[in-house]
PyMOL commands that place a pseudoatom at each C-alpha (Angstrom):
pseudoatom trace, name=CA, resn=MET, resi=1, chain=A, elem=C, hetatm=0, pos=[0.033, 0.025, -0.104]
pseudoatom trace, name=CA, resn=ASN, resi=2, chain=A, elem=C, hetatm=0, pos=[1.478, 3.367, -0.957]
pseudoatom trace, name=CA, resn=PHE, resi=3, chain=A, elem=C, hetatm=0, pos=[1.335, 6.584, 1.142]
pseudoatom trace, name=CA, resn=GLU, resi=4, chain=A, elem=C, hetatm=0, pos=[-1.561, 7.920, -0.719]
pseudoatom trace, name=CA, resn=GLU, resi=5, chain=A, elem=C, hetatm=0, pos=[-3.674, 4.892, -0.325]
pseudoatom trace, name=CA, resn=LYS, resi=6, chain=A, elem=C, hetatm=0, pos=[-2.766, 4.599, 3.347]
pseudoatom trace, name=CA, resn=PHE, resi=7, chain=A, elem=C, hetatm=0, pos=[-3.630, 8.137, 3.877]
pseudoatom trace, name=CA, resn=ASN, resi=8, chain=A, elem=C, hetatm=0, pos=[-6.937, 7.900, 2.342]
pseudoatom trace, name=CA, resn=LYS, resi=9, chain=A, elem=C, hetatm=0, pos=[-7.743, 4.721, 4.384]
pseudoatom trace, name=CA, resn=ASP, resi=10, chain=A, elem=C, hetatm=0, pos=[-6.680, 6.298, 7.447]
pseudoatom trace, name=CA, resn=LEU, resi=11, chain=A, elem=C, hetatm=0, pos=[-8.831, 9.539, 6.731]
pseudoatom trace, name=CA, resn=ALA, resi=12, chain=A, elem=C, hetatm=0, pos=[-11.799, 7.284, 5.990]
pseudoatom trace, name=CA, resn=ASN, resi=13, chain=A, elem=C, hetatm=0, pos=[-11.450, 5.828, 9.461]
pseudoatom trace, name=CA, resn=ILE, resi=14, chain=A, elem=C, hetatm=0, pos=[-10.914, 9.178, 11.188]
pseudoatom trace, name=CA, resn=LYS, resi=15, chain=A, elem=C, hetatm=0, pos=[-14.182, 10.426, 9.417]
pseudoatom trace, name=CA, resn=ASN, resi=16, chain=A, elem=C, hetatm=0, pos=[-16.062, 7.582, 10.654]
pseudoatom trace, name=CA, resn=ASP, resi=17, chain=A, elem=C, hetatm=0, pos=[-14.689, 7.969, 14.263]
pseudoatom trace, name=CA, resn=LEU, resi=18, chain=A, elem=C, hetatm=0, pos=[-15.421, 11.633, 14.298]
pseudoatom trace, name=CA, resn=ALA, resi=19, chain=A, elem=C, hetatm=0, pos=[-18.941, 11.162, 12.861]
pseudoatom trace, name=CA, resn=ILE, resi=20, chain=A, elem=C, hetatm=0, pos=[-19.895, 8.885, 15.587]
pseudoatom trace, name=CA, resn=GLU, resi=21, chain=A, elem=C, hetatm=0, pos=[-19.556, 12.125, 17.767]
pseudoatom trace, name=CA, resn=ASN, resi=22, chain=A, elem=C, hetatm=0, pos=[-21.244, 14.242, 15.289]
pseudoatom trace, name=CA, resn=ILE, resi=23, chain=A, elem=C, hetatm=0, pos=[-17.996, 15.875, 14.195]
pseudoatom trace, name=CA, resn=TYR, resi=24, chain=A, elem=C, hetatm=0, pos=[-17.316, 16.407, 10.388]
pseudoatom trace, name=CA, resn=ILE, resi=25, chain=A, elem=C, hetatm=0, pos=[-14.059, 17.607, 8.861]
pseudoatom trace, name=CA, resn=ASN, resi=26, chain=A, elem=C, hetatm=0, pos=[-14.077, 19.593, 5.640]
pseudoatom trace, name=CA, resn=ASP, resi=27, chain=A, elem=C, hetatm=0, pos=[-11.390, 19.934, 2.760]
pseudoatom trace, name=CA, resn=ASP, resi=28, chain=A, elem=C, hetatm=0, pos=[-9.417, 22.593, 4.898]
pseudoatom trace, name=CA, resn=ASP, resi=29, chain=A, elem=C, hetatm=0, pos=[-9.092, 20.056, 7.670]
pseudoatom trace, name=CA, resn=ILE, resi=30, chain=A, elem=C, hetatm=0, pos=[-8.040, 17.425, 5.106]
pseudoatom trace, name=CA, resn=SER, resi=31, chain=A, elem=C, hetatm=0, pos=[-5.493, 19.607, 3.566]
pseudoatom trace, name=CA, resn=MET, resi=32, chain=A, elem=C, hetatm=0, pos=[-3.998, 20.267, 7.061]
pseudoatom trace, name=CA, resn=LEU, resi=33, chain=A, elem=C, hetatm=0, pos=[-3.914, 16.692, 7.850]
pseudoatom trace, name=CA, resn=ARG, resi=34, chain=A, elem=C, hetatm=0, pos=[-2.216, 16.065, 4.657]
pseudoatom trace, name=CA, resn=LYS, resi=35, chain=A, elem=C, hetatm=0, pos=[0.384, 18.747, 5.321]
pseudoatom trace, name=CA, resn=TYR, resi=36, chain=A, elem=C, hetatm=0, pos=[1.012, 17.282, 8.904]
pseudoatom trace, name=CA, resn=SER, resi=37, chain=A, elem=C, hetatm=0, pos=[1.550, 13.781, 7.420]
pseudoatom trace, name=CA, resn=ASN, resi=38, chain=A, elem=C, hetatm=0, pos=[3.948, 15.013, 4.921]
pseudoatom trace, name=CA, resn=ASN, resi=39, chain=A, elem=C, hetatm=0, pos=[5.980, 16.731, 7.507]
pseudoatom trace, name=CA, resn=GLU, resi=40, chain=A, elem=C, hetatm=0, pos=[5.140, 20.200, 5.947]
pseudoatom trace, name=CA, resn=MET, resi=41, chain=A, elem=C, hetatm=0, pos=[3.510, 21.312, 9.087]
pseudoatom trace, name=CA, resn=SER, resi=42, chain=A, elem=C, hetatm=0, pos=[4.359, 20.691, 12.916]
pseudoatom trace, name=CA, resn=LEU, resi=43, chain=A, elem=C, hetatm=0, pos=[1.774, 19.351, 15.402]
pseudoatom trace, name=CA, resn=GLY, resi=44, chain=A, elem=C, hetatm=0, pos=[2.107, 22.816, 17.015]
pseudoatom trace, name=CA, resn=ASP, resi=45, chain=A, elem=C, hetatm=0, pos=[1.244, 24.616, 13.844]
pseudoatom trace, name=CA, resn=ALA, resi=46, chain=A, elem=C, hetatm=0, pos=[-1.733, 22.323, 13.280]
pseudoatom trace, name=CA, resn=ILE, resi=47, chain=A, elem=C, hetatm=0, pos=[-2.980, 22.777, 16.767]
pseudoatom trace, name=CA, resn=THR, resi=48, chain=A, elem=C, hetatm=0, pos=[-2.614, 26.737, 16.379]
pseudoatom trace, name=CA, resn=SER, resi=49, chain=A, elem=C, hetatm=0, pos=[-4.616, 26.516, 13.033]
pseudoatom trace, name=CA, resn=ILE, resi=50, chain=A, elem=C, hetatm=0, pos=[-7.479, 24.662, 14.710]
pseudoatom trace, name=CA, resn=ILE, resi=51, chain=A, elem=C, hetatm=0, pos=[-7.698, 27.023, 17.586]
pseudoatom trace, name=CA, resn=LYS, resi=52, chain=A, elem=C, hetatm=0, pos=[-7.840, 29.956, 15.281]
pseudoatom trace, name=CA, resn=ALA, resi=53, chain=A, elem=C, hetatm=0, pos=[-10.414, 28.461, 13.175]
pseudoatom trace, name=CA, resn=GLU, resi=54, chain=A, elem=C, hetatm=0, pos=[-12.643, 27.797, 16.220]
pseudoatom trace, name=CA, resn=LEU, resi=55, chain=A, elem=C, hetatm=0, pos=[-12.340, 31.350, 17.432]
pseudoatom trace, name=CA, resn=ASN, resi=56, chain=A, elem=C, hetatm=0, pos=[-13.548, 32.726, 13.949]
for i in range(1, 56): cmd.bond("trace and resi %d" % i, "trace and resi %d" % (i + 1))
show_as sticks, trace
zoom trace
């Protein structure tokens, strides 16, 4: 399984887990997860981005 296939499989699992809690992710969230998984973004940056989005 290549990286993209694994990412998509993991993403589908995450979406299902969050949907159970009535939490849904959008394209921006997926983009951020992709950047994080490609080491283009640190965990701290991801957390900061989430906090800023929630405050808006």
